[in-house]
C-alpha positions as CSV (number, residue, x, y, z in Angstrom):
1,M,-122.5,22.1,-115.3
2,N,-125.9,23.6,-114.8
3,R,-127.4,21.1,-117.3
4,N,-125.8,18.2,-115.5
5,V,-127.1,19.4,-112.1
6,M,-130.6,19.7,-113.6
7,L,-130.4,16.2,-115.0
8,F,-129.5,14.7,-111.7
9,A,-132.1,16.9,-110.0
10,G,-134.7,15.6,-112.4
11,V,-133.8,12.0,-111.7
12,G,-134.0,12.7,-108.0
13,L,-137.4,14.2,-108.5
14,L,-138.5,10.9,-110.0
15,F,-137.7,9.1,-106.8
16,V,-139.4,11.7,-104.7
17,L,-142.6,11.5,-106.8
18,T,-142.4,7.7,-106.6
19,G,-142.3,8.0,-102.8
20,F,-145.3,10.4,-102.6
21,G,-147.3,8.9,-105.4
22,Y,-146.8,5.2,-104.9
23,S,-144.8,4.2,-101.8
24,W,-141.5,5.2,-100.1
25,D,-140.6,1.6,-99.7
26,L,-140.7,1.1,-103.5
27,S,-138.9,4.4,-104.0
28,L,-136.0,3.4,-101.7
29,R,-135.8,-0.1,-103.1
30,I,-135.5,1.3,-106.6
31,L,-132.8,3.7,-105.4
32,M,-130.8,0.8,-103.9
33,Y,-131.0,-1.0,-107.3
34,G,-130.2,2.3,-109.1
35,I,-127.0,2.9,-107.1
36,L,-125.8,-0.7,-107.7
37,S,-126.7,-0.3,-111.4
38,A,-124.6,2.9,-111.5
39,I,-121.6,1.1,-110.0
40,M,-122.0,-1.6,-112.7
41,A,-122.3,1.1,-115.4
42,L,-119.1,2.7,-114.1
43,G,-117.3,-0.6,-114.6
44,V,-118.6,-1.0,-118.1
45,N,-117.8,2.6,-118.9
46,M,-114.2,1.9,-117.9
47,Q,-114.0,-0.9,-120.5
48,W,-115.9,0.8,-123.3
49,G,-115.7,4.5,-122.6
50,Y,-112.0,4.5,-121.7
51,A,-110.6,1.8,-124.0
52,G,-113.3,0.9,-126.5
53,L,-113.6,-2.8,-125.4
54,F,-116.9,-4.2,-126.3
55,S,-117.6,-7.0,-123.7
56,T,-120.9,-8.8,-123.5
57,G,-119.9,-10.9,-120.5
58,I,-120.9,-8.5,-117.8
59,V,-123.4,-10.9,-116.4
60,G,-120.6,-13.4,-115.7
61,S,-118.7,-10.8,-113.6
62,V,-121.9,-10.0,-111.6
63,A,-122.5,-13.7,-111.0
64,L,-118.9,-14.2,-109.8
65,G,-119.3,-11.3,-107.4
66,G,-122.5,-13.0,-106.0
67,L,-120.6,-16.3,-105.7
68,A,-118.0,-14.5,-103.6
69,V,-120.6,-13.8,-100.9
70,V,-121.4,-17.5,-100.6
71,V,-117.7,-18.4,-100.4
72,V,-116.9,-15.8,-97.8
73,S,-120.1,-15.4,-95.8
74,A,-122.1,-18.6,-96.0
75,Q,-121.9,-20.8,-92.9
76,P,-119.6,-23.8,-93.4
77,V,-121.0,-27.3,-93.6
78,P,-118.5,-29.4,-91.7
79,E,-120.1,-32.8,-92.6
80,A,-120.0,-32.0,-96.3
81,W,-116.4,-30.9,-96.0
82,A,-115.4,-34.0,-94.1
83,A,-117.1,-36.2,-96.7
84,G,-115.4,-34.7,-99.8
85,G,-113.6,-31.5,-99.1
86,P,-110.0,-32.7,-99.1
87,R,-110.5,-34.8,-102.1
88,L,-112.1,-31.9,-103.9
89,L,-109.0,-29.7,-103.2
90,L,-106.8,-32.5,-104.4
91,S,-108.7,-32.6,-107.7
92,F,-108.2,-28.9,-108.2
93,A,-104.5,-29.2,-107.4
94,F,-104.2,-32.1,-109.9
95,G,-106.0,-30.1,-112.6
96,I,-103.7,-27.2,-112.2
97,A,-100.7,-29.6,-112.4
98,V,-102.1,-31.1,-115.6
99,I,-102.4,-27.7,-117.2
100,A,-98.9,-26.7,-116.1
101,A,-97.5,-29.9,-117.6
102,A,-99.3,-29.3,-120.9
103,V,-97.9,-25.7,-121.0
104,A,-94.4,-26.9,-120.2
105,A,-94.5,-29.6,-122.9
106,Y,-95.8,-27.1,-125.5
107,N,-93.0,-24.6,-124.7
108,R,-90.2,-27.2,-124.7
109,M,-91.1,-29.4,-127.6
110,T,-91.6,-28.8,-131.3
111,G,-93.3,-30.4,-134.3
112,R,-95.8,-33.2,-134.3
113,A,-94.4,-34.7,-131.2
114,R,-95.4,-31.6,-129.2
115,N,-99.0,-31.8,-130.5
116,W,-99.3,-35.5,-129.6
117,T,-97.7,-35.0,-126.2
118,V,-99.9,-32.0,-125.2
119,A,-103.0,-33.9,-126.4
120,A,-102.0,-37.0,-124.4
121,I,-101.4,-34.9,-121.2
122,L,-104.7,-33.1,-121.5
123,V,-106.9,-36.1,-122.4
124,G,-105.3,-38.4,-119.9
125,G,-105.2,-35.7,-117.3
126,F,-108.9,-35.0,-117.8
127,F,-110.0,-38.6,-117.1
128,A,-107.7,-38.8,-114.1
129,Y,-109.0,-35.5,-112.8
130,R,-112.6,-36.7,-113.1
131,A,-111.7,-39.9,-111.3
132,I,-110.7,-37.7,-108.3
133,Y,-113.3,-35.0,-108.7
134,D,-116.5,-36.9,-109.2
135,P,-116.5,-39.0,-106.0
136,A,-115.7,-35.9,-104.0
137,V,-118.7,-34.0,-105.5
138,T,-121.0,-37.0,-105.0
139,A,-120.1,-37.3,-101.4
140,I,-120.6,-33.5,-100.7
141,E,-123.9,-33.3,-102.5
142,A,-125.2,-36.5,-100.8
143,F,-125.2,-34.8,-97.4
144,N,-128.7,-33.5,-96.6
145,P,-129.4,-32.2,-100.1
146,A,-132.8,-30.8,-99.1
147,I,-131.0,-28.2,-96.9
148,Y,-127.3,-28.3,-97.8
149,G,-125.8,-30.5,-100.5
150,N,-123.0,-27.9,-100.7
151,I,-119.6,-27.3,-99.0
152,G,-120.6,-24.0,-97.5
153,G,-118.4,-20.9,-96.9
154,F,-116.1,-19.4,-94.3
155,G,-118.8,-17.7,-92.3
156,L,-117.0,-14.3,-92.4
157,P,-118.7,-10.8,-92.4
158,S,-120.5,-10.0,-95.6
159,L,-118.5,-6.7,-96.1
160,L,-115.4,-8.8,-96.7
161,A,-117.1,-10.5,-99.6
162,W,-117.2,-7.2,-101.6
163,P,-113.5,-6.9,-102.3
164,V,-113.4,-10.7,-102.8
165,G,-116.1,-10.4,-105.4
166,A,-114.0,-7.8,-107.2
167,L,-111.0,-10.2,-106.9
168,F,-113.0,-13.2,-108.4
169,A,-114.2,-11.1,-111.3
170,G,-110.8,-9.6,-111.8
171,I,-109.1,-13.1,-111.9
172,A,-111.7,-14.3,-114.4
173,A,-111.2,-11.1,-116.5
174,W,-107.4,-11.8,-116.6
175,A,-108.0,-15.4,-117.8
176,I,-110.5,-14.2,-120.4
177,G,-108.4,-11.3,-121.5
178,K,-105.3,-13.4,-122.0
179,V,-107.3,-15.5,-124.5
180,A,-109.8,-13.1,-126.1
181,L,-108.3,-9.5,-126.0
182,G,-106.4,-10.2,-129.2
183,L,-109.6,-10.7,-131.1
184,R,-111.5,-8.0,-133.1
185,S,-114.3,-6.2,-131.3
186,D,-117.1,-8.3,-132.7
187,Y,-115.3,-11.6,-131.9
188,L,-114.4,-10.3,-128.4
189,A,-118.1,-9.7,-127.8
190,I,-119.0,-13.3,-128.9
191,A,-116.2,-14.8,-126.8
192,T,-117.1,-12.9,-123.6
193,L,-120.7,-13.7,-124.0
194,G,-119.9,-17.4,-124.4
195,I,-117.6,-17.4,-121.4
196,A,-120.2,-15.7,-119.2
197,E,-122.7,-18.4,-120.1
198,I,-120.1,-21.0,-119.1
199,I,-119.8,-19.3,-115.7
200,L,-123.6,-19.3,-115.3
201,S,-123.8,-22.9,-116.3
202,V,-121.3,-24.0,-113.7
203,M,-123.1,-22.1,-111.0
204,K,-126.4,-23.7,-111.9
205,N,-125.1,-27.2,-112.2
206,E,-122.4,-27.6,-109.6
207,D,-124.6,-28.0,-106.5
208,W,-121.6,-28.5,-104.2
209,L,-120.5,-24.9,-104.9
210,A,-123.7,-22.9,-104.0
211,R,-126.6,-25.4,-104.2
212,G,-127.1,-24.7,-108.0
213,V,-130.7,-24.0,-109.0
214,K,-131.9,-25.0,-105.5
215,N,-130.6,-21.5,-104.5
216,L,-128.8,-20.6,-101.3
217,I,-130.5,-18.3,-98.8
218,G,-129.7,-17.0,-95.3
219,L,-126.6,-15.1,-96.2
220,P,-125.7,-12.5,-93.6
221,R,-126.3,-8.8,-94.1
222,P,-123.4,-6.4,-94.2
223,W,-122.5,-4.4,-91.1
224,P,-124.2,-2.3,-89.7
225,V,-127.5,-3.2,-91.4
226,P,-129.8,-4.9,-88.9
227,Y,-132.7,-7.2,-89.6
228,E,-136.2,-5.7,-89.5
229,V,-137.4,-8.2,-86.9
230,D,-134.5,-7.4,-84.6
231,L,-135.4,-3.7,-84.8
232,Q,-139.0,-4.4,-84.1
233,K,-137.9,-6.1,-80.8
234,N,-135.6,-3.3,-79.8
235,A,-137.1,-1.2,-77.0
236,E,-135.2,2.0,-78.0
237,F,-136.4,1.7,-81.6
238,L,-140.0,1.0,-80.5
239,G,-139.9,4.0,-78.2
240,F,-138.6,6.2,-81.0
241,A,-141.3,5.0,-83.4
242,Q,-144.1,5.6,-80.8
243,S,-142.8,9.1,-79.9
244,Y,-143.3,10.2,-83.5
245,G,-146.4,8.1,-84.1
246,L,-144.8,5.9,-86.6
247,N,-145.6,2.3,-87.6
248,P,-142.7,0.2,-86.3
249,I,-143.0,-2.3,-89.1
250,T,-143.0,0.3,-91.9
251,T,-140.3,2.4,-90.2
252,S,-138.0,-0.6,-89.7
253,T,-138.3,-1.5,-93.4
254,L,-137.5,2.0,-94.5
255,L,-134.6,2.4,-92.0
256,V,-132.9,-0.8,-93.3
257,K,-133.2,0.5,-96.9
258,L,-131.8,3.9,-95.9
259,L,-128.8,2.2,-94.3
260,Y,-128.2,0.2,-97.5
261,I,-128.5,3.3,-99.6
262,L,-126.0,5.1,-97.3
263,I,-123.4,2.3,-97.5
264,F,-123.9,1.8,-101.3
265,G,-123.8,5.6,-101.8
266,I,-120.4,5.8,-100.0
267,V,-119.0,3.1,-102.2
268,L,-120.4,4.8,-105.3
269,L,-118.9,8.2,-104.4
270,A,-115.5,6.6,-103.6
271,L,-115.5,4.9,-107.0
272,I,-116.5,8.1,-108.8
273,W,-113.6,9.9,-107.1
274,L,-111.2,7.2,-108.1
275,S,-112.6,7.0,-111.6
276,E,-112.3,10.8,-112.2
277,R,-108.7,10.7,-111.0
278,M,-108.0,7.8,-113.3
279,L,-109.7,9.4,-116.3
280,N,-108.0,12.8,-115.9
281,S,-104.6,11.4,-115.3
282,P,-101.9,10.7,-117.9
283,W,-102.9,7.1,-117.7
284,G,-106.5,8.0,-118.6
285,R,-105.4,10.2,-121.5
286,M,-103.2,7.3,-122.7
287,M,-106.2,4.9,-122.6
288,R,-108.3,7.3,-124.6
289,A,-105.5,7.7,-127.1
290,I,-105.4,3.9,-127.5
291,R,-109.2,3.8,-127.9
292,D,-109.2,6.5,-130.6
293,N,-106.2,5.1,-132.7
294,E,-104.6,1.9,-131.6
295,V,-102.1,2.0,-134.5
296,A,-100.8,5.5,-133.6
297,A,-100.6,4.6,-129.9
298,S,-98.7,1.4,-130.7
299,A,-96.3,3.4,-132.9
300,M,-95.7,5.7,-129.9
301,G,-94.4,2.7,-128.0
302,K,-97.6,1.9,-126.0
303,N,-98.3,-1.7,-125.3
304,V,-101.9,-1.8,-126.5
305,T,-102.7,-5.4,-125.5
306,A,-101.3,-4.9,-121.9
307,R,-103.3,-1.7,-121.4
308,H,-106.5,-3.4,-122.7
309,L,-106.0,-6.2,-120.3
310,Q,-105.4,-3.8,-117.5
311,I,-108.6,-1.8,-118.0
312,F,-110.6,-5.0,-118.7
313,I,-109.6,-6.4,-115.3
314,I,-110.3,-3.1,-113.5
315,G,-113.8,-2.7,-115.1
316,S,-114.7,-6.3,-114.4
317,A,-113.6,-6.0,-110.8
318,V,-115.9,-3.0,-110.3
319,V,-118.8,-5.0,-111.7
320,G,-118.0,-8.0,-109.6
321,M,-118.0,-5.9,-106.4
322,A,-121.4,-4.6,-107.4
323,G,-122.6,-8.2,-107.8
324,A,-121.4,-9.0,-104.3
325,M,-123.1,-6.0,-102.9
326,L,-126.4,-7.0,-104.6
327,V,-126.3,-10.5,-103.2
328,S,-125.5,-9.2,-99.7
329,S,-128.6,-6.9,-99.8
330,L,-130.8,-9.8,-101.1
331,G,-129.5,-12.3,-98.5
332,G,-129.4,-15.1,-101.0
333,L,-127.9,-16.4,-104.3
334,V,-130.3,-17.3,-107.1
335,P,-128.3,-18.3,-110.2
336,G,-131.5,-18.2,-112.3
337,N,-131.8,-14.5,-111.8
338,Y,-128.6,-13.8,-113.7
339,T,-129.9,-13.1,-117.2
340,P,-128.0,-11.3,-120.0
341,L,-131.0,-9.0,-120.5
342,Q,-130.8,-7.5,-117.0
343,F,-127.1,-7.7,-116.3
344,T,-125.6,-7.1,-119.7
345,F,-127.9,-5.4,-122.1
346,L,-129.6,-3.2,-119.5
347,I,-126.2,-2.1,-118.1
348,W,-125.0,-1.3,-121.7
349,V,-128.1,0.8,-122.3
350,M,-127.4,2.7,-119.1
351,V,-123.9,3.6,-120.3
352,I,-125.1,4.6,-123.8
353,V,-128.0,6.7,-122.5
354,G,-125.9,8.4,-119.7
355,G,-122.9,9.0,-122.0
356,S,-120.0,6.7,-122.6
357,G,-116.6,8.0,-121.6
358,N,-118.1,10.2,-118.9
359,N,-118.2,8.8,-115.3
360,W,-121.1,11.1,-114.3
361,G,-123.0,10.1,-117.4
362,A,-122.7,6.4,-116.5
363,V,-124.0,7.2,-113.0
364,L,-126.9,9.2,-114.4
365,G,-127.8,6.4,-116.8
366,G,-127.7,3.8,-114.0
367,L,-130.0,5.8,-111.7
368,L,-132.4,6.8,-114.5
369,L,-132.8,3.4,-116.1
370,G,-132.7,1.6,-112.8
371,W,-135.7,3.7,-111.8
372,L,-137.4,3.1,-115.2
373,W,-136.8,-0.7,-115.2
374,L,-138.4,-1.3,-111.8
375,I,-141.1,1.4,-111.7
376,V,-142.7,0.0,-114.9
377,E,-142.5,-3.6,-113.4
378,D,-144.1,-2.6,-110.1
379,A,-146.4,0.2,-111.1
380,G,-147.2,-1.0,-114.6
381,P,-150.1,-3.3,-113.6
382,T,-151.6,-0.6,-111.5
383,L,-151.4,1.9,-114.3
384,M,-152.8,-0.6,-116.8
385,G,-155.7,-1.3,-114.3
386,Y,-156.6,2.4,-114.4
387,L,-156.3,2.5,-118.2
388,T,-158.5,-0.6,-118.7
389,M,-161.1,0.4,-116.1
390,P,-163.7,1.3,-118.7
391,L,-163.4,-2.2,-120.3
392,P,-165.7,-5.0,-119.1
393,A,-164.2,-7.9,-117.2
394,S,-162.7,-10.2,-119.9
395,A,-159.8,-12.3,-120.8
396,L,-158.3,-9.4,-122.8
397,K,-158.4,-7.0,-119.8
398,T,-156.8,-9.7,-117.6
399,H,-154.1,-10.3,-120.2
400,L,-153.3,-6.6,-120.6
401,I,-152.8,-6.3,-116.8
402,D,-150.7,-9.5,-116.6
403,V,-148.3,-8.4,-119.4
404,A,-148.0,-4.8,-118.1
405,P,-144.6,-5.5,-116.4
406,H,-143.2,-6.4,-119.8
407,L,-143.9,-2.9,-121.1
408,R,-140.5,-2.0,-119.5
409,L,-138.8,-3.5,-122.5
410,V,-140.9,-1.2,-124.8
411,T,-140.2,1.8,-122.6
412,L,-136.5,1.0,-122.4
413,G,-136.3,0.8,-126.2
414,A,-138.3,4.1,-126.6
415,V,-135.9,5.9,-124.2
416,L,-132.9,4.5,-126.0
417,L,-134.2,5.6,-129.4
418,L,-135.0,9.1,-128.1
419,V,-131.6,9.6,-126.6
420,L,-129.8,8.4,-129.7
421,R,-131.9,10.7,-131.9
422,F,-131.6,13.9,-129.9
423,S,-128.4,13.3,-127.9
424,P,-126.3,10.7,-129.7
425,K,-123.4,11.0,-127.3
426,G,-125.6,10.5,-124.3
427,L,-127.2,12.8,-121.8
428,I,-123.8,13.8,-120.4
429,P,-121.4,13.5,-123.3
430,E,-117.7,12.8,-122.9
431,K,-115.7,16.0,-122.4
């Protein structure tokens, strides 16, 4: 226990030193990202640490969580809805009906007739679906594409989007799990990676949904986080800042980040409490038994596939909620930012370094590597500037400073190798 406390104290000291040595704005921004990373790491730890499921589609769950914020909180676009909204819904209903008809035909028929009938339903249904869907999308995207070109959302508070983000990711995980969880671990990794790329491709190319690569900005902040500009116009806040000799602009920026940290921290603590209860319950012991020996667990009467699907959905839902929280804090959805490097590989490294199978280890890994990832990106050019100061001005010196942010990949790899060498089970191993 003392070792764990010292590890968390050491990570906390990193944020304090960043505040004093560089800037408190950067330190708090990194802490915000670290808390969100810790939540994502908790979700991945549930899948891998509890059940041994090797999923590489984490970025897809994060992206679906971000999409939920657009659907729930973005302002509606009545003109776009009037132009193609009802027809778009009709196309979705028709698509579901086609799939249901194909499933029914498959279950009721046999032999070659079944194959030909299912193929005819799917192929014919596809072309009929596109005949309904394409005109609707064209009409929606034609409305003021420079500003809108999308159907908008419901204009509801951003906080409501967080559980919806978990719901979106959970539904997608159910669909993926029904198809892919019967595969071996390496094939499961390939399948989840491919499906995640399909999700990202849809978000980037379907402009009617969230403006695609044109990005969607202006999403509302979660209650009770205010905008810095509004604080700077508030007489009480200005009086408070002046009474303590503080800069209103800097103080408002720090206060907003502190509020985000408070809200995110409450969510993280609630998830840790729930995760610990899950892990230490009979259900958690059953999941670890399945992870350690599927054959023995199946012989004891446990439905391995059903339990895998259950934990796969729960872990994906946690990651999806973190994705919604991230977009709420940024105020915009940028599909191009969802890269497997940052939202799959990095989250996996956090779990491995922190200690898979241990919730506190996942949190520690999220905070530590979240700090490392951003501090090298932000402070790297400054540090490289000091290191190259003796060199004369040249193309080499400029290049070294320009590529300094990419040193985070080298640093990340070095930390991973050191932890695997000296603490193979992570900084806080599974009990």
